[in-house]
C-alpha positions as CSV (number, residue, x, y, z in Angstrom):
1,Q,-0.6,-19.5,-5.6
2,V,-1.0,-15.9,-4.7
3,Q,2.1,-13.9,-3.7
4,L,2.4,-10.3,-2.8
5,A,5.9,-9.0,-2.3
6,E,6.3,-5.6,-0.8
7,S,9.4,-3.4,-0.9
8,G,10.6,0.1,-0.3
9,G,10.1,0.6,3.5
10,G,12.7,2.1,5.7
11,L,13.7,5.1,7.8
12,V,13.0,8.6,6.6
13,Q,13.1,12.0,8.2
14,P,9.9,14.0,8.7
15,G,9.0,15.8,5.5
16,G,10.7,13.2,3.4
17,S,9.4,10.7,0.8
18,L,9.3,7.0,0.2
19,R,7.9,4.8,-2.5
20,L,6.5,1.4,-1.6
21,S,6.0,-1.3,-4.3
22,C,4.0,-4.5,-4.2
23,A,4.4,-7.1,-6.9
24,A,1.5,-9.5,-7.2
25,S,1.6,-12.8,-8.9
26,G,-0.6,-15.8,-9.3
27,F,-3.9,-14.4,-10.4
28,T,-5.6,-11.3,-11.7
29,F,-6.8,-8.8,-9.1
30,S,-9.8,-6.6,-9.2
31,S,-8.4,-4.1,-6.6
32,M,-5.2,-3.5,-4.8
33,S,-4.7,-1.6,-1.6
34,W,-2.3,-0.4,1.0
35,Y,-3.1,-0.8,4.7
36,R,-1.0,0.1,7.7
37,Q,-0.9,-0.9,11.3
38,T,0.8,0.3,14.5
39,P,1.0,-1.7,17.7
40,G,-2.2,-1.8,19.6
41,K,-4.3,-0.4,16.8
42,E,-6.4,-2.0,14.1
43,R,-5.1,-2.2,10.6
44,E,-6.4,0.7,8.6
45,L,-6.9,1.4,4.9
46,V,-4.5,3.9,3.5
47,A,-5.4,3.8,-0.2
48,D,-6.9,1.5,-2.8
49,I,-7.1,1.4,-6.5
50,I,-9.7,-0.4,-8.7
51,S,-8.1,-2.3,-11.6
52,I,-10.7,-1.8,-14.3
53,N,-11.0,1.9,-14.1
54,M,-8.1,3.0,-11.9
55,M,-10.4,4.8,-9.5
56,T,-8.6,5.5,-6.2
57,N,-9.6,6.1,-2.6
58,Y,-7.6,7.5,0.2
59,A,-7.8,7.8,4.0
60,D,-8.4,11.4,5.0
61,S,-5.1,11.4,6.9
62,V,-3.0,10.9,3.8
63,K,-5.0,12.8,1.1
64,G,-2.8,15.2,-0.7
65,R,0.4,13.5,0.5
66,F,0.2,9.9,-0.7
67,T,-0.5,8.6,-4.2
68,I,-1.4,5.1,-5.2
69,S,-0.8,3.9,-8.7
70,R,-0.8,0.6,-10.5
71,D,1.0,-0.9,-13.4
72,N,-1.4,-3.5,-14.7
73,A,1.1,-5.0,-17.1
74,K,3.4,-5.8,-14.2
75,N,0.6,-6.5,-11.7
76,T,2.3,-4.1,-9.4
77,V,0.9,-1.4,-7.1
78,Y,2.9,1.6,-5.8
79,L,2.4,4.0,-2.9
80,Q,4.2,7.3,-3.3
81,M,4.4,8.9,0.2
82,N,5.4,12.5,0.4
83,S,5.6,15.0,3.3
84,L,5.8,12.1,5.7
85,K,5.0,12.6,9.3
86,P,6.0,10.7,12.5
87,E,2.4,9.5,12.7
88,D,2.8,7.7,9.4
89,T,5.2,5.3,11.1
90,A,3.6,1.8,10.8
91,V,3.9,-1.5,9.1
92,Y,2.5,-1.1,5.6
93,Y,0.7,-4.1,4.1
94,C,-0.1,-4.7,0.5
95,S,-3.5,-6.3,-0.1
96,A,-5.3,-7.5,-3.2
97,V,-8.7,-8.9,-4.0
98,R,-8.7,-11.8,-6.5
99,Y,-10.9,-11.1,-9.5
100,D,-12.4,-14.5,-9.9
101,N,-13.5,-15.3,-6.3
102,G,-13.3,-12.1,-4.3
103,M,-10.8,-13.4,-1.8
104,R,-8.5,-10.9,-0.2
105,Y,-4.8,-11.6,0.1
106,W,-2.1,-9.9,2.2
107,G,1.6,-9.3,1.9
108,K,4.0,-9.7,4.9
109,G,4.3,-6.0,5.4
110,T,7.1,-3.5,5.3
111,L,8.1,-1.2,8.1
112,V,8.1,2.6,7.5
113,T,9.6,4.7,10.2
114,V,9.4,8.5,10.1
115,S,11.8,9.9,12.7
116,S,14.5,12.5,13.0
């Protein structure tokens, strides 16, 4: 059974930093990603990382501020978020694509609030 457990969300002031973590279990994953969603908007990709070569991809809105990384031994993906802005406020979801069948799985989400 696939499980994705996110942690690290919370309230932070503009300009601050947070690190999200997502521990995956159950299977091997070919890629892991972070998405975010705000009320009334579609879920959007924030960043993803390919397991085999560690190639990364970022949304334009977070380039230069966010960094995705992965510890393959722990099957854990991280999202380091710096220089946070109020518009980064959202529920952040961890997602992973299972290596053997290509199915995408989702975590329950963790709320990040950027406010003074």
